SEDOKE-912319 format. One record per residue: residue number from 1; x, y, z of N, C-alpha, C in turn. Coordinates in steps of 0.2 Angstrom, whole numbers, plus 2048, in hexadecimal, padded with zeros to 3 digits. Example, Ala and Ser with C-alpha at 12.3 -4.5 7.8 and 13.67 -1.06 7.14 Angstrom:
<sites>
SITE    nr   nxx   nyy   nzz   caxx   cayy   cazz   cxx   cyy   czz
SITE     1   842   7E4   827    83E    7EA    827   842   7F0   827
SITE     2   840   7F5   823    844    7FB    824   840   800   827
</sites>
This chain:
<sites>
SITE    nr   nxx   nyy   nzz   caxx   cayy   cazz   cxx   cyy   czz
SITE     1   C7D   55C   579    C76    55B    575   C75   562   572
SITE     2   C72   561   56C    C70    567    568   C69   569   56A
SITE     3   C68   570   569    C61    572    56A   C5C   570   564
SITE     4   C56   56F   565    C51    56C    560   C4F   572   55C
SITE     5   C4E   571   556    C4B    576    551   C44   578   553
SITE     6   C43   57E   552    C3C    581    553   C38   581   54D
SITE     7   C31   580   54D    C2D    580    547   C2D   588   544
SITE     8   C2C   588   53E    C2C    58F    53A   C26   592   53A
SITE     9   C20   58D   53A    C19    590    539   C15   58B   53C
SITE    10   C0F   58D   53E    C0A    589    541   C07   584   53C
SITE    11   C06   57E   53D    C04    579    538   BFC   57A   537
SITE    12   BF8   57E   53B    BF1    57F    53A   BF0   585   536
SITE    13   BF3   58B   537    BF1    591    534   BF7   594   530
SITE    14   BFD   592   531    C03    594    52D   C06   59A   530
SITE    15   C04   59D   535    C07    5A3    538   C0D   5A1   53C
SITE    16   C12   5A6   53C    C18    5A5    53F   C19   5A7   546
SITE    17   C13   5AA   549    C14    5AC    550   C13   5A7   555
SITE    18   C18   5A3   556    C18    59D    55A   C1C   59E   561
SITE    19   C1A   59B   566    C1E    59C    56C   C1E   595   570
SITE    20   C23   593   573    C23    58D    577   C1D   58C   57C
SITE    21   C1A   586   57D    C15    585    581   C18   582   588
SITE    22   C16   583   58D    C18    581    594   C16   579   595
SITE    23   C12   576   591    C10    570    593   C15   56A   591
SITE    24   C1A   56B   58E    C1F    566    58D   C24   568   587
SITE    25   C29   563   587    C2E    563    581   C2A   563   57A
SITE    26   C2C   567   576    C29    567    56F   C22   56A   56E
SITE    27   C20   56D   573    C19    570    574   C19   577   571
SITE    28   C15   57A   56D    C15    580    56A   C0E   583   56A
SITE    29   C0E   58A   56A    C07    58D    56A   C07   592   565
SITE    30   C02   592   561    C02    598    55C   BFD   59E   55F
SITE    31   C00   5A3   55E    BFC    5A9    561   BF7   5AC   55C
SITE    32   BF8   5AA   555    BF3    5AC    550   BEC   5A8   550
SITE    33   BEC   5A2   551    BE7    59D    551   BE5   59A   557
SITE    34   BE9   59C   55D    BE8    59A    563   BE7   592   565
SITE    35   BEC   58F   560    BEC    588    561   BF2   585   564
SITE    36   BF3   580   567    BF9    57D    56A   BFA   576   567
SITE    37   C00   575   565    C02    56F    562   C09   56C   565
SITE    38   C0A   566   563    C10    563    566   C14   55F   560
SITE    39   C1B   560   55F    C1F    55D    55A   C22   557   55E
SITE    40   C23   552   55B    C26    54C    55E   C2A   548   558
SITE    41   C30   546   559    C34    542    555   C32   53A   556
SITE    42   C30   537   552    C2E    530    553   C34   52B   552
SITE    43   C38   52C   54E    C3E    528    54D   C3F   527   546
SITE    44   C45   523   545    C47    522    53E   C43   51C   53A
SITE    45   C41   51C   534    C3E    516    531   C43   511   530
SITE    46   C40   50B   530    C45    505    52F   C48   505   528
SITE    47   C44   507   523    C46    506    51C   C4B   50B   51A
SITE    48   C4D   511   51F    C51    515    51D   C4E   51B   519
SITE    49   C52   520   517    C50    526    513   C50   525   50C
SITE    50   C53   520   509    C53    51F    502   C4D   51B   4FF
SITE    51   C4A   51E   4FA    C45    51A    4F7   C46   518   4F0
SITE    52   C44   512   4EE    C45    50F    4E8   C3F   510   4E3
SITE    53   C39   512   4E6    C33    512    4E2   C31   519   4E0
SITE    54   C36   51D   4DE    C35    524    4DC   C33   524   4D5
SITE    55   C33   51F   4D1    C31    51F    4CA   C36   522   4C5
SITE    56   C34   523   4BF    C39    525    4BA   C3B   51F   4B6
SITE    57   C3E   520   4B1    C40    51B    4AC   C47   517   4AE
SITE    58   C47   511   4AD    C4D    50D    4AF   C52   50E   4A9
SITE    59   C58   50E   4AB    C5E    510    4A6   C61   509   4A5
</sites>
């Protein structure tokens, strides 16, 4: 099993001083703004990654 990727910056203030939080898996704390947040993967969308409504001219 591979290791999960860490966030690069705080979603609230944008600072990069992040540390893992002891509350659980995917929990992080920002030392700059003193906030804690959790990242969670919800799953894959049923429609897949391809989109047909991106616009543009038909050829």
